[in-house]
N, C-alpha and C positions, 0 to 999 in steps of 0.2 A: 320874737315871742311876745313882746308887750302888745303888739298889734293884734295877735290872735286872742289874747286875754281880753283886750278891750272889746273886740268883736263879740266874744262870748258874753261878756257882761252887758253889752248893749242889746243883744238879742234875747237874753234870758227871759224878760217879761213876755216875749212873744211865744215862748214854749207853752205856757198855760193856755193861751188862746188856740194853739194847734193841737191840744189834747195830750200834750206831754205830761208826765207825772214824775214826782220826785221819789228817789230811793235814798233813804238815810241809813248810814251805818252807825249804829249806836256804839259798836265795839271800837271803831277807829275814828269816829267823829267827823265823817265827811258826808256830803250829799251830792248826787248827780241827777240830771234830768234824763228820763227814759223816754224814747220816742213812742208816740201813740201806737197802740196795737201790739207792742212787744209783750210777750207772755213770760212771766217769771217762772223759772224752772225750779225744781227742788233745791234748797240751799245746801251748801257743803256742810258736812258734819262738824267741822271746826268753826263754822260761823264767821269766816273771814271775808265774805263777799256774797255775790249773787250772780246768776246768769239769766239773761233774758233772750228770748228767741222771737224772730219775726214770725208773723202768722203763717207765711208761706214757706218758712224753714230755710230761706236763702241767706239769712244773716243771723249772727249771734253776738250779743254784747255781754262781755264779762267784766266785772268790776270787783276788786278786792284790795285789801290793805295788809300790811305786815309791819312788824317792828324792825327798825334798823339795828 
C-alpha cells in the first residue's frame, strides 16, 4: 500500500499538466483529482459527494464521505 501511495504522490503534479482538475469536499475535508473530460453530474441532495461521467458514457467516477 505504501508503494501505491508513493506512486500517487509522485505523479500528482503531472495531473495538472494532463488537464485533470481537483474536486474538493468542504463537508468532509478531502480532495481528489478528476480525469480530464469527466463531466460532473447533479450532486446528491445530502451533499455527501459527487459523481463524474466520462464523455462517452463508458465510465463513472463516484466519490463520497461519511462519518464513522
